[in-house]
C-alpha positions in Angstrom: 11.2 14.8 8.6 12.2 13.1 11.9 11.6 9.5 12.8 8.6 10.1 14.9 6.9 12.3 12.3 7.6 9.6 9.7 6.1 6.9 11.9 2.9 8.9 12.5 2.4 9.7 8.8 3.2 6.0 7.8 0.8 4.7 10.4 -1.9 7.1 9.2 -1.3 6.1 5.6 -1.4 2.3 6.3 -4.5 2.7 8.5 -6.2 4.5 5.7 -5.2 2.0 3.1 -6.3 -0.9 5.4 -9.8 0.7 5.7 -10.0 1.1 1.9 -8.9 -2.5 1.3 -11.2 -3.9 3.9 -14.1 -2.2 2.3 -13.1 -3.5 -1.2 -12.3 -7.0 0.0 -16.0 -7.7 0.2 -16.5 -7.0 -3.4 -13.3 -8.7 -4.7 -11.6 -12.0 -3.9 -8.7 -11.1 -1.5 -8.0 -10.9 2.2 -6.2 -8.0 4.0 -4.4 -8.2 7.3 -2.7 -5.5 9.3 -0.3 -6.9 11.8 3.0 -5.6 13.5 3.0 -2.4 11.4 2.9 -4.2 8.0 -0.1 -4.7 5.7 -0.5 -8.0 3.9 -2.9 -8.6 1.0 -3.4 -12.2 -0.1 -5.1 -13.7 -3.1 -6.4 -17.2 -3.6 -7.0 -17.1 -7.3 -4.6 -16.4 -8.8 -2.4 -17.0 -5.8 -0.2 -14.1 -4.6 0.6 -11.8 -1.7 1.5 -8.2 -1.4 3.2 -6.6 1.5 3.1 -2.9 2.4 5.5 -1.8 5.2 7.2 1.4 6.5 10.9 1.6 6.4 12.0 4.1 9.0 15.7 4.4 8.3 15.0 5.8 4.8 11.6 7.4 5.6 9.8 5.4 2.8 6.9 3.0 2.5 7.9 -0.1 0.7 5.5 -2.2 -1.4 6.3 -5.7 -2.6 3.9 -6.8 -5.3 4.2 -8.7 -8.6 7.8 -9.8 -7.7 8.8 -6.1 -7.7 9.6 -3.6 -5.0 8.2 -0.1 -5.0 9.5 2.7 -2.7 7.3 5.6 -2.0 8.4 9.0 -0.6 6.5 11.5 1.4 5.3 14.4 -0.8 4.6 17.4 1.4 2.6 19.3 -1.3 0.2 16.2 -1.7 0.3 15.2 2.0 0.7 11.6 0.8 3.3 8.9 0.1 4.0 9.0 -3.6 5.9 6.7 -6.0 8.6 8.8 -7.7 8.4 8.8 -11.5 4.7 7.8 -11.8 3.3 10.2 -9.2 1.0 7.5 -7.9 -0.1 7.7 -4.3 0.0 4.7 -2.1 -3.7 4.0 -2.6 -3.5 4.3 -6.3 -0.5 2.1 -6.6 -2.1 -0.6 -4.5 -5.5 -0.3 -6.4 -3.6 -0.8 -9.7 -1.6 -3.7 -8.3 -4.7 -5.4 -6.9 -6.6 -4.8 -10.2 -3.7 -6.3 -12.2 -3.7 -9.4 -9.9 -7.5 -9.9 -10.2 -7.7 -9.0 -13.9 -10.2 -6.2 -13.3 -10.3 -2.5 -12.4 -10.2 -1.8 -8.7 -10.6 1.6 -7.2 -9.7 2.2 -3.6 
């Protein structure tokens, strides 16, 4: 995948995630911000912040959550960014991470 194709797919994936998170933020206690190509999710109780951002040189989306780094690759057959090993899509990974932070199940 060339750089422009990656940028387009990453932007679409982050836009979709932002819409899902914005809809869920009303039901759960967190805020979501999409600025300068990176998506931030902030929690007041318990305090925390997750960051989701594209990394063009390696064609991955990186997620920083719970003091860990997750690196998702594009899966052509699923048409989604997927975490190697677990097979979780970006939305599934973030839904699980937000749920863990809040102590309740969150579906995006």
